[in-house]
C-alpha positions in Angstrom: 158.7 -45.7 -65.6 160.2 -47.4 -62.6 158.2 -47.8 -59.4 159.8 -48.5 -56.0 157.5 -50.2 -53.4 158.2 -50.1 -49.7 155.9 -51.6 -47.0 155.5 -50.2 -43.5 157.7 -52.9 -42.1 161.3 -51.8 -42.1 162.5 -55.5 -42.4 160.7 -56.3 -45.5 163.0 -56.0 -48.7 162.2 -53.4 -51.3 160.8 -54.7 -54.5 161.6 -52.9 -57.8 159.4 -53.4 -60.8 159.9 -51.9 -64.3 156.7 -50.6 -65.8 156.3 -49.2 -69.3 155.4 -45.5 -69.6 156.8 -42.0 -70.0 157.4 -41.2 -66.4 161.1 -41.9 -65.5 161.3 -42.1 -61.8 159.1 -43.4 -58.9 159.4 -44.0 -55.2 157.0 -45.3 -52.6 155.6 -43.4 -49.7 155.5 -45.4 -46.5 153.1 -44.1 -43.8 154.6 -43.9 -40.3 153.0 -46.0 -37.6 151.1 -48.2 -40.2 149.6 -51.6 -39.3 151.8 -54.7 -39.0 152.0 -57.4 -41.6 152.7 -61.1 -41.6 155.3 -62.9 -43.7 152.9 -65.3 -45.4 151.3 -62.6 -47.6 147.7 -63.2 -46.4 144.8 -61.1 -47.8 144.4 -59.1 -44.6 148.1 -58.2 -44.5 148.0 -57.0 -48.1 145.1 -54.7 -47.4 146.9 -53.2 -44.4 150.1 -52.7 -46.4 148.5 -50.7 -49.2 151.2 -48.6 -50.7 151.1 -45.0 -52.0 153.3 -44.2 -54.9 154.8 -41.0 -56.4 156.5 -40.5 -59.8 158.9 -37.7 -60.8 159.1 -36.6 -64.5 163.0 -36.3 -64.3 165.4 -39.0 -63.4 168.8 -40.5 -64.0 172.1 -38.6 -64.5 171.3 -37.0 -67.9 167.8 -35.6 -67.4 166.6 -32.9 -69.7 167.1 -29.4 -68.4 164.7 -26.5 -69.0 161.6 -28.2 -67.8 159.7 -27.8 -64.5 160.0 -30.7 -62.0 156.7 -32.5 -61.6 155.9 -34.9 -58.8 152.7 -37.0 -59.2 150.9 -38.9 -56.4 149.0 -42.1 -57.2 146.7 -42.1 -54.2 146.0 -39.7 -51.4 147.1 -36.0 -51.3 150.6 -34.5 -51.4 151.3 -32.3 -48.3 154.7 -30.9 -49.2 157.4 -31.4 -51.8 161.0 -30.0 -51.4 163.4 -29.9 -54.3 167.0 -28.8 -53.5 170.3 -28.8 -55.4 173.8 -29.6 -54.2 174.6 -25.9 -54.2 172.0 -25.1 -51.6 169.5 -23.8 -54.1 165.8 -24.7 -54.0 163.0 -25.0 -56.5 159.8 -23.6 -55.1 156.5 -24.9 -56.4 152.8 -25.5 -55.8 150.5 -28.5 -55.1 147.6 -28.8 -57.4 144.0 -28.3 -56.1 143.3 -32.0 -56.1 146.6 -32.7 -54.2 147.8 -35.2 -56.8 150.6 -33.2 -58.3 153.3 -30.7 -57.4 155.0 -28.6 -60.1 158.0 -26.4 -59.6 157.7 -22.7 -60.5 161.0 -22.7 -62.3 162.7 -25.2 -64.6 165.6 -27.5 -63.7 168.9 -26.0 -64.6 171.5 -27.9 -66.7 174.5 -29.6 -65.1 172.8 -29.7 -61.7 172.0 -32.5 -59.2 168.7 -32.4 -57.4 167.1 -34.2 -54.4 163.3 -34.6 -54.1 161.6 -35.0 -50.7 157.9 -35.6 -50.8 155.4 -36.0 -47.9 151.7 -37.0 -48.1 148.8 -36.2 -45.9 149.1 -39.6 -44.1 152.6 -38.8 -42.8 154.4 -40.9 -45.5 157.5 -39.7 -47.2 159.8 -40.6 -50.0 163.1 -39.3 -51.5 164.4 -39.3 -55.0 167.5 -37.9 -56.8 168.3 -37.0 -60.4 170.8 -34.9 -62.3 170.5 -32.9 -65.5 172.8 -33.1 -68.4 175.6 -30.5 -68.6 175.1 -27.6 -71.0 176.9 -27.5 -74.4 177.4 -23.7 -73.9 176.9 -21.4 -71.0 175.6 -17.8 -71.5 176.7 -15.1 -69.0 175.7 -11.5 -68.5 177.2 -8.1 -67.5 175.0 -5.7 -65.6 175.0 -2.0 -65.1 174.7 -0.3 -62.6 176.9 -2.2 -60.2 175.8 -3.4 -56.8 175.3 -0.8 -54.0 176.1 2.1 -56.3 174.4 5.6 -56.5 173.7 6.9 -60.0 172.1 9.8 -61.7 168.5 10.3 -62.8 169.1 9.2 -66.4 170.8 5.9 -65.7 169.1 2.9 -67.3 169.4 -0.7 -66.1 171.5 -2.5 -68.8 172.3 -6.2 -69.4 174.8 -7.3 -72.1 174.9 -11.1 -72.9 178.0 -13.0 -73.8 176.2 -15.0 -76.5 173.1 -14.4 -78.7 169.7 -14.5 -77.2 167.1 -15.9 -79.6 164.5 -16.6 -76.9 164.2 -13.0 -75.9 160.6 -13.2 -74.7 161.4 -16.1 -72.4 164.5 -14.4 -71.0 162.6 -11.1 -70.5 160.0 -13.0 -68.4 162.8 -13.8 -65.9 164.0 -10.2 -65.5 162.4 -8.2 -62.7 163.0 -4.6 -61.7 161.6 -3.6 -58.3 161.5 0.1 -57.2 160.8 1.7 -53.9 158.2 4.1 -55.5 156.6 1.9 -58.2 158.4 3.6 -61.0 156.9 2.8 -64.4 159.3 1.6 -67.1 160.0 -1.0 -69.8 162.6 -3.3 -71.2 163.9 -2.7 -74.7 166.2 -4.9 -76.8 169.0 -3.8 -79.1 172.4 -4.9 -80.4 175.1 -3.4 -78.2 177.9 -1.2 -79.6 180.1 -4.3 -79.1 177.9 -6.4 -81.4 176.4 -8.4 -78.5 172.7 -8.7 -77.6 171.6 -6.2 -74.9 168.4 -5.4 -73.1 167.9 -2.2 -71.1 165.2 -1.1 -68.6 164.3 2.6 -68.9 161.8 4.5 -66.7 159.1 6.4 -68.5 160.6 9.6 -67.3 163.9 10.4 -65.5 164.2 8.7 -62.1 163.1 10.5 -58.9 166.0 11.1 -56.5 166.2 8.6 -53.7 164.5 5.8 -55.5 165.9 2.4 -54.6 166.1 -0.1 -57.4 166.7 -3.9 -57.4 167.2 -6.0 -60.5 166.7 -9.8 -60.2 167.6 -11.8 -63.2 166.3 -15.3 -62.4 167.9 -16.9 -65.4 169.2 -20.2 -64.0 167.7 -23.0 -66.2 166.7 -20.7 -69.0 167.7 -21.5 -72.6 169.0 -18.6 -74.7 168.1 -20.3 -77.9 170.1 -21.2 -81.0 173.9 -20.6 -80.5 173.3 -18.9 -77.2 173.6 -21.7 -74.6 172.0 -22.0 -71.2 172.1 -19.7 -68.2 173.4 -21.6 -65.1 173.0 -19.0 -62.4 170.8 -16.1 -61.2 172.0 -12.5 -61.0 171.0 -9.6 -58.8 172.1 -6.0 -58.3 170.7 -3.0 -56.5 171.4 0.7 -56.7 170.0 4.1 -55.5 169.2 7.2 -57.5 171.2 10.2 -56.4 170.8 13.9 -56.8 168.4 15.5 -59.4 170.9 17.1 -61.7 171.6 17.3 -65.4 173.8 19.2 -67.9 172.6 21.0 -71.0 175.0 21.8 -73.8 173.9 24.2 -76.5 176.0 23.8 -79.7 174.7 27.2 -81.0 175.5 29.3 -78.0 178.6 27.3 -77.0 177.5 27.1 -73.4 177.3 24.2 -71.0 174.8 24.8 -68.2 174.6 22.7 -65.0 171.2 22.3 -63.2 170.4 20.8 -59.8 166.8 20.4 -58.6 165.8 22.6 -61.6 168.1 25.5 -60.6 171.0 26.7 -62.6 174.3 26.0 -60.8 176.9 27.1 -63.3 177.0 28.5 -66.9 180.3 27.5 -68.6 181.7 28.5 -72.0 182.7 25.6 -74.1 183.7 24.5 -77.6 182.2 21.4 -79.1 182.9 19.4 -82.3 183.7 21.1 -85.6 180.5 21.1 -87.7 180.2 19.8 -91.2 182.0 16.4 -90.9 183.1 13.5 -88.8 184.5 15.9 -86.1 181.1 17.3 -85.3 179.4 16.3 -81.9 176.4 14.1 -81.5 173.2 15.8 -80.2 170.4 14.3 -78.2 169.8 13.1 -74.7 172.8 11.0 -73.6 173.9 9.8 -70.2 177.3 10.1 -68.4 178.7 6.6 -68.7 181.9 7.0 -66.6 184.3 9.5 -65.0 187.7 8.4 -66.4 189.9 11.1 -65.2 193.2 11.6 -67.1 193.4 9.3 -70.1 195.2 9.1 -73.4 193.1 10.2 -76.4 194.2 9.0 -79.8 192.3 10.1 -82.9 193.3 7.0 -84.7 191.2 4.8 -82.4 188.0 6.7 -83.4 188.7 6.8 -87.2 190.0 10.4 -87.3 193.5 9.7 -88.6 196.4 11.4 -86.8 194.6 14.5 -85.7 195.6 14.2 -82.0 197.3 11.9 -79.5 197.5 13.5 -76.1 196.8 13.0 -72.4 193.5 14.7 -71.4 192.3 15.6 -67.9 188.9 15.4 -66.3 187.6 13.1 -69.0 183.8 12.2 -68.8 182.6 9.6 -71.3 179.3 10.2 -73.0 179.4 7.6 -75.9 181.2 4.4 -76.8 182.3 6.1 -80.0 184.6 8.4 -78.1 182.6 11.6 -77.3 183.6 13.1 -74.0 183.3 16.2 -72.0 186.8 17.2 -70.8 189.4 19.8 -70.2 190.8 21.3 -73.5 193.0 24.2 -72.7 194.5 24.1 -76.2 191.1 25.3 -77.5 190.9 28.2 -75.2 190.4 30.8 -78.0 187.1 29.2 -79.0 185.4 28.7 -75.6 182.0 30.4 -75.8 182.4 31.4 -79.5 182.9 28.5 -81.9 182.9 24.7 -82.1 186.4 23.7 -83.0 187.1 20.4 -81.3 187.3 16.8 -82.7 183.8 15.9 -81.5 184.1 16.4 -77.7 182.8 19.1 -75.4 185.9 21.0 -74.3 186.3 23.5 -71.4 189.1 25.2 -69.5 190.9 23.2 -66.8 189.1 25.0 -64.0 185.7 24.6 -65.5 186.3 21.0 -66.4 187.4 20.2 -62.9 184.2 21.9 -61.5 182.0 19.8 -63.8 184.0 16.6 -63.1 183.6 17.0 -59.3 179.9 18.0 -59.7 178.5 15.3 -62.0 177.7 11.7 -61.1 177.6 8.7 -63.4 174.1 8.4 -64.8 173.5 12.2 -65.1 171.8 13.2 -68.3 173.6 15.4 -70.8 171.1 17.1 -73.1 172.9 18.3 -76.2 171.0 20.6 -78.7 171.9 22.6 -81.8 172.2 22.3 -85.6 176.0 22.0 -85.5 175.7 18.3 -84.7 176.3 15.4 -87.1 173.1 13.7 -86.0 171.4 12.2 -83.0 173.3 9.7 -80.8 172.4 6.1 -81.7 170.4 4.0 -79.3 173.3 1.7 -78.5 176.2 4.2 -78.6 176.2 4.5 -74.9 172.7 5.0 -73.5 170.7 6.6 -76.2 167.2 5.4 -75.2 166.1 8.8 -73.9 166.0 9.9 -77.6 163.0 7.7 -78.1 159.4 8.4 -77.0 158.3 6.1 -74.2 155.9 4.4 -76.6 158.6 3.8 -79.1 160.9 2.5 -76.3 158.2 0.1 -75.1 157.8 -1.3 -78.6 161.3 -2.7 -78.3 160.3 -5.1 -75.5 160.1 -8.7 -76.5 156.8 -8.7 -74.6 155.4 -5.6 -76.3 151.8 -5.1 -75.6 152.0 -6.4 -72.1 154.6 -4.1 -70.5 152.8 -0.8 -69.7 152.5 -1.5 -66.0 155.4 -1.0 -63.6 157.8 -3.9 -63.4 157.4 -4.4 -59.7 
């Protein structure tokens, strides 16, 4: 540990002494307006020039990231400590009850330069600087919903990570969902359809319309774990829950019914996936992922050979594996009577346009019937509504401590 000593006289030279120990940085606090001192080093002068010292646990240009910053005072009481980085960020923290130490609430991030400004109860102050080593790998995230969007009552919060997350519990501790009405919910981990790690936050029940939601991912300085790298920034998004509406598709009656505020809006004849094989539809509670409009659908991209390759209007994505609700005029003979599509929910052009204009991203599509090939997988879009709330909570890395609202 190094200690820097400064007297109250601005003309006296600073003396630097190397002292063995584990602390890596020290600076002296010099009280303003202190007593004078003589140059002969008399006993009375030394007593008047008693110095107060601080030490900081991080120093140099290659300090270890991922640890809180700790400032320790040798004598007296710390009044305030300010730790800022060159990007304008700040590490908040708390002074201990005895006034001897200050510890930051968050850890120092990798590849970042910091300045420490400490003040004691006598009016003294000291400054120190250090920088953390650059990370070997940086982890980044993609978040849904996007900022300032309005989504349906079934939309979960979803975070996909660029690299593996082994320290899931530590990462989850730094994720905070705040709602305007104290909505209860939980995080749950899974492997995304893309193969990447993913964590979603789902309410216990469908959202209430008008709920305002904020996600804060305070990940700067958090280690993902083996092969994952460090997070080097914080993330934040906010969105609002829109109208209370959902779609119910019955594979047995071949009908798609639209509901708003619990009232039936429209009853539409449809034709879903052909039962008995890969062309059957998925059943379960899914969520409208995107309104993609007119797109090219090619059966070869979803493992169905050369069954079709055409432009399709009013396309509404329900799964990553390629299940949509869309216009399918070529299947007109089967609307309301039989399931003869290649897995999607098909309707007439007019009905598909009505649905497309009516739905919002995040609206639930509840699909029932024995003609399905199974229940939609958890990660094939947003399949978490097919789990009970208790089963969903069990997927949290902090299971057993997540029943309360994340607010």
